C-alpha positions as CSV (number, residue, x, y, z in Angstrom):
1,M,107.5,112.2,97.8
2,D,108.5,112.6,101.4
3,L,109.2,109.3,103.2
4,R,110.8,110.8,106.3
5,G,107.9,109.7,108.4
6,P,104.1,109.0,108.3
7,A,103.2,112.6,109.2
8,R,105.4,114.0,106.5
9,F,104.0,111.6,104.0
10,L,100.5,112.7,104.8
11,W,101.5,116.4,104.5
12,W,103.2,115.7,101.2
13,L,100.0,113.9,100.0
14,G,97.9,116.9,101.0
15,R,100.2,119.3,99.2
16,T,100.1,117.3,96.0
17,N,96.3,117.4,96.1
18,K,96.2,121.0,97.3
19,R,93.6,122.0,94.7
20,R,91.2,119.3,95.9
21,V,92.0,120.2,99.5
22,G,91.3,123.8,98.7
23,M,88.0,123.0,97.0
24,G,87.0,120.8,100.0
25,A,87.9,123.6,102.5
26,L,86.1,126.2,100.3
27,F,82.8,124.4,100.0
28,G,83.0,123.2,103.6
29,S,83.6,126.7,104.8
30,L,80.7,128.1,102.7
31,W,78.4,125.4,103.9
32,F,79.3,126.1,107.5
33,L,78.9,129.8,106.9
34,S,75.4,129.2,105.5
35,L,74.5,127.2,108.6
36,A,75.9,129.9,110.8
37,T,74.0,132.6,108.9
38,T,70.6,131.0,109.3
39,P,70.3,131.6,113.1
40,W,71.2,135.2,112.6
41,L,68.5,135.5,110.0
42,L,65.9,133.9,112.3
43,S,66.8,136.2,115.1
44,Q,66.3,139.2,112.8
45,A,62.9,137.8,111.6
46,I,61.8,137.4,115.3
47,D,63.1,140.8,116.5
48,H,62.0,142.9,113.5
49,G,59.1,140.9,112.1
50,L,57.3,139.1,114.9
51,A,58.2,141.4,117.8
52,G,57.6,144.5,115.7
53,R,54.5,143.0,114.0
54,D,55.9,144.1,110.7
55,R,54.5,141.6,108.1
56,G,56.6,142.9,105.2
57,A,59.8,142.6,107.3
58,L,58.8,139.1,108.4
59,I,58.1,138.0,104.8
60,G,61.5,139.5,103.7
61,W,63.5,137.8,106.4
62,A,61.6,134.5,105.9
63,A,62.3,134.6,102.1
64,T,66.0,135.2,102.9
65,V,66.1,132.2,105.2
66,L,64.5,130.1,102.4
67,V,67.2,131.3,99.9
68,V,70.0,130.6,102.3
69,G,68.6,127.2,103.1
70,A,68.5,126.3,99.4
71,A,72.1,127.5,99.0
72,S,73.1,125.5,102.0
73,A,71.7,122.3,100.5
74,G,73.6,123.0,97.3
75,L,76.8,123.8,99.1
76,G,76.4,120.6,101.2
77,I,76.3,118.5,98.1
78,M,79.4,120.2,96.6
79,R,81.2,119.8,100.0
80,H,80.4,116.1,100.0
81,R,81.5,115.7,96.3
82,S,84.7,117.6,96.7
83,M,85.7,115.7,99.8
84,T,84.9,112.3,98.2
85,K,87.1,113.3,95.2
86,L,89.8,114.3,97.6
87,R,89.7,111.0,99.6
88,M,89.6,108.9,96.4
89,A,92.4,110.9,94.8
90,A,94.7,110.5,97.8
91,A,93.8,106.8,98.2
92,L,94.4,106.0,94.5
93,Q,97.6,108.0,94.4
94,T,98.9,106.0,97.4
95,A,97.8,102.8,95.7
96,D,99.6,103.8,92.5
97,L,102.8,104.5,94.5
98,V,102.6,101.1,96.2
99,M,101.9,99.3,92.9
100,T,104.6,101.1,91.0
101,H,107.1,100.4,93.8
102,A,106.0,96.7,93.9
103,T,106.6,96.5,90.2
104,R,110.0,98.0,90.5
105,L,110.9,95.6,93.3
106,G,109.9,92.8,90.9
107,S,110.9,89.3,92.0
108,A,112.8,90.8,94.9
109,L,109.5,91.7,96.5
110,P,108.7,88.4,98.3
111,R,112.3,88.4,99.7
112,R,111.6,91.7,101.5
113,I,107.9,91.7,102.5
114,T,105.2,89.2,102.9
115,A,102.3,88.9,100.5
116,G,99.8,89.4,103.3
117,E,101.4,92.8,104.2
118,V,101.1,94.0,100.5
119,V,97.5,92.8,100.4
120,T,96.7,94.7,103.6
121,I,98.3,97.9,102.4
122,G,96.4,97.7,99.1
123,I,92.9,96.9,100.4
124,S,93.0,98.7,103.8
125,D,95.8,101.2,104.4
126,V,95.4,103.3,101.2
127,W,91.7,104.0,102.0
128,T,92.5,104.8,105.6
129,I,95.1,107.3,104.3
130,G,92.4,108.8,102.0
131,R,90.1,109.4,105.0
132,A,93.0,111.2,106.8
133,M,92.7,113.9,104.1
134,N,89.4,115.0,105.8
135,V,91.5,117.2,108.1
136,G,92.7,119.3,105.1
137,G,89.2,119.9,103.8
138,V,86.3,119.9,106.3
139,G,88.8,120.0,109.2
140,V,90.0,123.5,108.1
141,A,86.4,124.5,107.4
142,A,85.3,123.3,110.8
143,T,88.1,125.4,112.5
144,L,87.0,128.4,110.5
145,A,83.4,127.9,111.4
146,I,84.1,127.7,115.1
147,S,86.1,131.0,114.8
148,V,83.2,132.7,112.9
149,V,80.6,131.5,115.4
150,A,82.8,132.7,118.3
151,T,83.1,136.1,116.7
152,I,79.3,136.4,116.1
153,L,78.7,135.3,119.7
154,F,81.2,137.9,121.0
155,R,79.1,140.7,119.4
156,T,76.0,139.2,121.0
157,S,77.5,138.3,124.4
158,P,81.2,138.2,125.3
159,T,80.5,135.7,128.1
160,L,79.1,133.2,125.7
161,A,82.0,133.7,123.2
162,V,84.5,133.0,126.0
163,V,82.6,129.8,126.9
164,V,82.8,128.6,123.3
165,L,86.5,129.4,123.0
166,I,87.3,127.6,126.2
167,G,85.0,124.6,125.5
168,V,86.8,123.5,122.3
169,P,90.3,123.1,124.1
170,V,88.5,121.2,126.9
171,L,87.1,118.7,124.4
172,A,90.7,118.3,123.1
173,V,91.8,117.5,126.7
174,F,89.3,114.6,126.8
175,V,90.0,113.3,123.3
176,G,93.8,113.7,123.0
177,P,94.9,110.9,125.4
178,L,92.4,108.6,123.8
179,L,93.9,109.3,120.4
180,Q,97.4,108.4,121.6
181,R,96.1,105.2,123.2
182,G,94.3,104.3,120.0
183,Q,97.4,105.0,117.8
184,R,99.6,102.7,120.0
185,A,97.0,99.9,120.0
186,G,96.4,100.5,116.3
187,L,100.1,99.9,115.4
188,S,100.1,96.5,117.1
189,Y,96.7,95.6,115.5
190,R,98.0,96.6,112.1
191,E,101.1,94.4,112.4
192,Q,99.0,91.4,113.4
193,Q,96.6,92.1,110.6
194,G,99.4,91.8,108.1
195,E,100.7,88.6,109.6
196,L,97.2,87.1,109.5
197,N,96.7,88.1,105.9
198,T,100.0,86.5,105.0
199,R,98.8,83.2,106.5
200,L,95.5,83.5,104.6
201,V,97.3,84.1,101.3
202,D,99.6,81.2,101.9
203,V,96.7,78.9,102.7
204,L,94.7,80.0,99.7
205,G,97.7,79.6,97.4
206,G,98.3,76.0,98.7
207,L,94.8,74.9,99.3
208,R,94.9,72.2,96.7
209,I,98.1,70.8,98.1
210,L,96.8,71.0,101.7
211,N,93.7,69.1,100.6
212,G,95.9,66.4,99.1
213,L,98.0,66.1,102.2
214,G,95.1,66.3,104.6
215,G,96.5,69.4,106.2
216,K,93.6,71.7,105.6
217,Q,92.1,71.3,109.0
218,T,95.5,71.9,110.8
219,H,96.0,75.2,108.9
220,L,92.4,76.2,109.6
221,S,92.9,75.7,113.3
222,R,96.1,77.8,113.2
223,Y,94.3,80.5,111.3
224,D,91.4,80.4,113.8
225,Q,93.8,80.9,116.7
226,Q,95.7,83.8,115.1
227,S,92.4,85.5,114.0
228,A,91.2,85.1,117.6
229,R,94.3,86.9,118.8
230,L,93.7,89.6,116.2
231,R,90.1,89.9,117.3
232,D,91.2,90.4,121.0
233,Q,93.6,93.1,119.9
234,G,90.8,94.7,117.9
235,Y,88.8,95.0,121.1
236,R,91.7,96.8,122.6
237,V,91.9,99.1,119.6
238,G,88.1,99.6,119.7
239,G,88.1,100.7,123.3
240,P,89.7,104.1,123.0
241,F,88.2,104.7,119.5
242,S,84.7,103.8,120.8
243,W,85.1,106.5,123.5
244,I,86.2,108.9,120.8
245,G,83.0,108.2,118.9
246,A,80.9,108.6,122.1
247,L,82.6,111.8,123.0
248,G,82.3,113.0,119.4
249,D,78.5,112.6,119.6
250,G,78.0,113.3,123.3
251,L,80.3,116.2,124.4
252,P,79.1,118.7,121.8
253,V,75.6,118.1,123.1
254,V,76.7,118.8,126.6
255,F,78.5,121.8,125.3
256,L,75.3,122.9,123.6
257,A,73.3,122.5,126.8
258,V,75.8,124.7,128.8
259,V,75.7,127.5,126.3
260,V,71.9,127.5,126.0
261,W,71.5,127.5,129.7
262,L,73.8,130.6,130.0
263,A,71.9,132.3,127.1
264,A,68.6,131.6,128.8
265,R,69.7,133.2,132.0
266,L,70.9,136.2,130.1
267,A,67.6,136.5,128.2
268,A,65.7,136.2,131.5
269,S,67.7,139.1,132.9
270,G,67.0,141.2,129.8
271,A,70.6,141.1,128.5
272,L,69.5,139.2,125.4
273,T,66.3,139.7,123.3
274,V,64.1,136.7,122.4
275,G,65.5,136.8,118.8
276,E,69.1,136.8,120.1
277,L,68.3,133.9,122.4
278,V,67.0,131.9,119.4
279,G,70.1,133.0,117.5
280,V,72.4,131.8,120.3
281,Y,70.6,128.5,120.3
282,G,71.0,128.2,116.6
283,Y,74.7,129.2,116.6
284,T,75.5,126.6,119.3
285,A,73.4,123.9,117.8
286,M,75.2,124.5,114.5
287,L,78.5,124.5,116.4
288,V,77.9,120.8,117.3
289,I,78.6,119.9,113.7
290,P,82.1,121.4,113.3
291,V,83.1,120.3,116.8
292,N,82.0,116.8,115.9
293,V,83.9,117.0,112.6
294,L,87.1,118.0,114.3
295,I,86.9,115.1,116.7
296,F,86.3,112.6,113.9
297,C,89.0,114.3,111.8
298,S,91.4,113.6,114.7
299,F,90.2,110.0,114.7
300,D,90.9,109.7,110.9
301,V,94.3,111.3,111.2
302,T,95.3,108.9,114.0
303,R,94.3,105.9,112.0
304,G,95.9,107.5,108.9
305,L,99.3,107.9,110.7
306,V,99.2,104.1,111.5
307,A,98.4,103.3,107.9
308,A,101.0,105.8,106.5
309,R,103.7,104.3,108.7
310,R,103.2,100.9,107.0
311,V,103.0,102.5,103.5
312,V,106.2,104.5,104.2
313,D,108.0,101.4,105.4
314,F,107.0,99.6,102.2
315,L,108.0,102.5,99.9
316,R,111.4,102.7,101.7
317,L,112.3,99.1,100.6
318,P,115.3,99.5,98.3
319,E,114.6,98.8,94.7
320,D,117.0,97.7,92.0
321,D,119.5,100.4,91.3
322,R,118.8,101.4,87.7
323,T,122.1,103.2,87.4
324,G,125.5,101.5,87.3
325,A,128.2,100.3,85.0
326,P,127.5,98.4,81.8
327,G,127.8,94.7,81.7
328,P,130.3,92.7,79.7
329,A,130.3,93.3,76.0
330,G,129.5,89.7,75.3
331,P,128.8,86.4,77.2
332,A,131.0,86.1,80.2
333,P,131.3,83.7,83.2
334,L,129.4,84.3,86.4
335,R,131.5,83.6,89.6
336,D,130.4,83.4,93.2
337,P,133.4,83.8,95.5
338,E,131.3,82.8,98.6
339,S,130.6,79.3,97.2
340,G,133.3,78.9,94.6
341,V,130.7,78.3,91.8
342,V,131.6,79.3,88.3
343,A,129.0,79.3,85.5
344,E,130.6,79.5,82.1
345,P,128.7,80.9,79.1
346,G,127.6,78.2,76.6
347,R,127.7,75.4,79.1
348,L,125.1,73.6,81.3
349,T,126.2,73.9,84.9
350,A,124.5,71.9,87.7
351,L,124.6,72.6,91.4
352,A,124.0,69.6,93.6
353,G,123.8,69.7,97.4
354,A,122.2,67.9,100.2
355,R,120.5,71.2,101.2
356,P,118.5,72.7,98.4
357,A,118.7,76.1,100.2
358,D,122.5,76.2,99.6
359,A,122.0,76.0,95.8
360,A,119.1,78.5,95.9
361,E,121.3,81.0,97.7
362,V,124.1,80.7,95.1
363,I,121.5,81.3,92.3
364,D,120.2,84.4,94.2
365,R,123.7,85.8,94.4
366,L,124.5,85.0,90.7
367,G,121.2,86.7,89.8
368,A,121.9,89.8,91.9
369,Y,118.9,89.3,94.2
370,G,120.1,90.9,97.4
371,P,123.6,91.6,98.5
372,T,126.2,89.8,96.3
373,T,129.9,89.5,95.8
374,A,129.5,87.7,92.6
375,T,131.3,88.9,89.4
376,W,130.3,88.9,85.8
377,G,133.3,88.6,83.7
378,D,135.8,90.9,85.4
379,R,133.2,93.2,86.9
380,P,131.5,93.1,90.3
381,L,127.9,92.2,89.7
382,A,126.7,94.7,92.3
383,E,128.2,97.6,90.3
384,I,126.4,96.7,87.0
385,A,123.1,98.4,86.1
386,Q,120.2,96.2,87.2
387,P,118.2,96.6,84.0
388,E,121.0,95.1,82.1
389,I,121.4,92.2,84.5
390,R,117.6,91.5,84.4
391,G,117.7,91.7,80.6
392,R,120.5,89.2,80.2
393,V,120.4,87.0,83.3
394,L,117.1,85.3,84.2
395,V,116.4,83.6,87.5
396,A,113.6,81.0,87.1
397,E,112.2,80.3,90.6
398,P,110.2,77.1,91.3
399,G,107.5,79.2,93.0
400,A,107.3,82.0,90.5
401,D,103.7,83.2,89.9
402,L,101.9,82.8,86.6
403,F,99.7,85.7,85.5
404,A,96.2,85.0,84.4
405,G,95.5,85.0,80.6
406,P,95.6,82.8,77.5
407,L,98.4,80.2,77.6
408,R,100.3,81.9,74.7
409,E,100.5,85.2,76.6
410,V,101.5,83.4,79.8
411,V,104.4,81.7,78.1
412,A,105.4,84.7,76.0
413,G,105.7,86.9,79.1
414,R,106.8,90.4,78.2
415,D,107.2,89.6,74.5
416,D,104.6,89.7,71.9
417,P,103.2,86.2,71.4
418,D,104.5,84.3,68.4
419,D,102.7,80.9,68.2
420,E,105.7,79.1,66.6
421,R,108.1,80.3,69.2
422,V,105.6,79.6,72.0
423,R,105.1,76.0,70.8
424,A,108.9,75.5,70.6
425,A,109.2,76.6,74.3
426,I,106.3,74.4,75.3
427,R,107.9,71.4,73.5
428,T,111.2,72.0,75.3
429,A,109.4,72.0,78.6
430,V,107.3,68.9,77.6
431,A,104.2,70.9,78.5
432,H,102.1,69.5,75.5
433,D,99.4,68.2,77.8
434,V,98.7,71.9,78.8
435,A,99.1,73.3,75.3
436,S,96.6,71.5,73.1
437,D,95.1,75.0,72.6
438,L,97.4,78.1,72.9
439,G,94.3,80.1,73.7
440,R,93.5,78.0,76.8
441,P,92.8,80.3,79.7
442,I,95.3,80.1,82.7
443,E,94.0,81.4,86.0
444,W,96.1,83.5,88.3
445,S,99.0,81.5,89.7
446,G,98.0,78.5,87.5
447,R,95.2,77.5,89.9
448,N,93.4,75.5,87.1
449,I,96.3,73.3,86.3
450,S,98.3,70.8,88.3
451,G,101.6,71.4,90.1
452,G,103.6,69.6,87.5
453,Q,101.9,71.5,84.7
454,R,102.6,74.8,86.5
455,Q,106.3,73.9,86.8
456,R,106.6,73.1,83.1
457,V,104.7,76.3,82.1
458,R,107.2,78.2,84.2
459,L,110.1,76.5,82.5
460,A,108.5,77.1,79.1
461,R,108.3,80.8,79.9
462,A,112.0,80.9,80.9
463,V,113.0,79.1,77.8
464,H,110.9,81.4,75.6
465,A,112.7,84.5,77.2
466,D,116.0,83.0,75.8
467,P,118.3,84.8,78.2
468,E,122.0,84.9,77.9
469,M,122.3,83.1,81.2
470,L,119.4,81.0,82.6
471,L,119.5,80.2,86.4
472,A,116.8,77.6,87.3
473,A,116.2,76.1,90.7
474,E,114.7,72.6,90.7
475,P,113.1,72.9,87.3
476,T,111.9,69.2,87.2
477,S,111.1,68.4,90.9
478,A,107.4,67.9,90.2
479,V,107.5,65.7,87.1
480,D,107.9,61.9,86.6
481,A,111.1,60.3,85.5
482,H,110.0,59.8,81.9
483,T,109.1,63.5,81.5
484,E,112.2,64.6,83.3
485,A,114.4,62.6,80.9
486,A,112.6,64.3,77.9
487,I,113.0,67.8,79.5
488,A,116.8,67.1,80.1
489,E,117.3,66.2,76.5
490,R,115.3,69.0,75.0
491,L,116.6,71.7,77.4
492,T,120.1,70.8,76.6
493,E,119.4,71.1,72.9
494,A,117.4,74.4,73.2
495,R,120.0,76.1,75.3
496,R,123.0,75.0,73.2
497,G,125.3,77.9,73.0
498,R,123.7,79.7,75.9
499,G,124.7,79.5,79.6
500,T,122.4,77.5,81.9
501,V,122.7,76.8,85.6
502,V,120.3,74.3,87.2
503,A,120.1,73.6,90.9
504,T,119.1,69.9,91.1
505,T,119.7,66.5,92.6
506,S,118.1,64.7,89.6
507,P,120.6,62.2,88.2
508,V,119.0,62.6,84.7
509,L,119.8,66.4,84.6
510,L,123.1,65.9,86.3
511,D,124.2,63.4,83.7
512,R,123.4,66.0,81.0
513,A,125.4,68.8,82.6
514,D,128.8,69.8,81.2
515,V,130.0,70.5,84.8
516,V,128.6,69.7,88.2
517,H,129.5,71.6,91.4
518,Y,128.9,69.4,94.5
519,L,128.0,71.7,97.4
520,V,128.6,71.0,101.1
521,D,127.5,73.7,103.6
522,G,127.2,76.2,100.7
523,R,130.7,75.7,99.4
524,V,132.0,73.7,96.4
525,A,133.4,70.4,97.7
526,A,134.0,68.9,94.3
527,T,133.7,69.7,90.6
528,G,133.6,67.5,87.5
529,T,131.1,65.7,85.3
530,H,128.4,63.6,86.8
531,R,130.2,60.3,86.2
532,E,133.5,61.7,87.4
533,L,132.0,62.7,90.7
534,L,130.2,59.4,91.1
535,A,133.6,57.8,91.0
536,S,135.6,60.3,93.0
537,S,133.3,61.8,95.6
538,P,131.7,59.5,98.2
539,G,129.5,62.3,99.4
540,Y,128.2,63.0,95.9
541,H,127.7,59.3,95.3
542,A,125.7,59.0,98.5
543,L,123.5,62.0,97.5
544,V,122.7,60.6,94.1
545,T,122.2,57.1,95.4
546,R,119.7,58.5,98.0
547,V,117.8,60.3,95.3
548,F,117.6,57.1,93.3
549,S,116.3,55.2,96.4
550,Q,113.7,57.8,97.0
551,E,112.5,57.6,93.4
552,D,112.3,53.8,93.6
553,D,110.2,54.1,96.8
554,L,107.8,56.4,95.0
């Protein structure tokens, strides 16, 4: 795979599909050749059959025209089929590369690219790239067809051949600047399209919340404003591309008129026979098709380069390094020098701070999501093979997606569902209100359950995975106090002997923790048990008291 630029990516894609490109070029060339042969056969039928009043010759040439016409129809079908297969293969291959890379990025994906950009790549860019493959099939065939027609015309009239050979570059002079303008405008349009799709995905994902908060109309207005800007940019993109479409249909017709006018003058002067005049008209009329194809191939390539740039940028996103040193032989502490946090194996560690983002950043570094200076035992976490980290250290994010499927499969995750183990995880997460039936269907992202139920299903999934070290951010933020107390008790019991880190300001969870790190501006300001910090740290006391006050207000 060549990711050195959009043009190189398209070239690589064409080379990997060279058999299909070759079939498209072959059937396209044969189809154009059959079209170019027909005028010559008609000229022979006129000059040798009609002009010579030879009925046998006329019938023979007419039969040949019929056979070539039937062959042309068959070749046209094969050309269309082969080009459709080529476009589909290139688009699906690109989609497979994007999907594979997205899977390898895993939970690091939303940290590096927006959901809307991924959606736009998957539903728009890959098919645009597929259409760019036209240049390798019918584009090559069209170039060959123009060369063949020019050669035939040269044998008939060198003057007409020169006009044809000059006319094609003249068309490029008209179309070239428009293609450049279209590409520049297309890049801007494509960026805004990704941003708009990101907003759409966010709104759809939080539609129920927006309805509850009364914010649906506000977000709708913002979406309308952004979509209006995208529409205006679309008009700017459509300007040069509409001219390309007009020139693609109009200039070849003008070209046809010029050549026919010259041929008619030559016929009037006796330089061409009537049959040759008809042949020249046929050649030039047929030439409209490959010239039109070349113009629209240029159009497809221009749009394909814009789409390929976005795909290449996505495929360049660094994925987890699957190579590296092995992790510690057994459970070992995780240390984050930037904050001073230490997470010991076999203990429940809590991170409490006035800014939830501080604790979330610590969890990201301990989980090796992004650049990190954290250590695992005596080894730098950044040097350890990512598959081993992912297999032993689990980061449970509050907004992690839920896949669609039966509840037992959603909770089991990558493991084969075992009903007893699934029920135990659900009991730990106090998600019994969701789990009356383990076969209950869960929609994508848990859209058919409440926010609190989604949070508890996520927690059940994390508990079911039973990692060596579990890092959970705000695992009980969406549940009531009674449920939170039950989760704290059961989670402590279920994770006994395993390392657990929770980022929380819940007094119930903090009271269950073996050690609490109080964070101020992302650094550990105090460490101890919950009760020790209440007595010794005024800032921690104020934080917990504020949380109590907020809960009482609710």
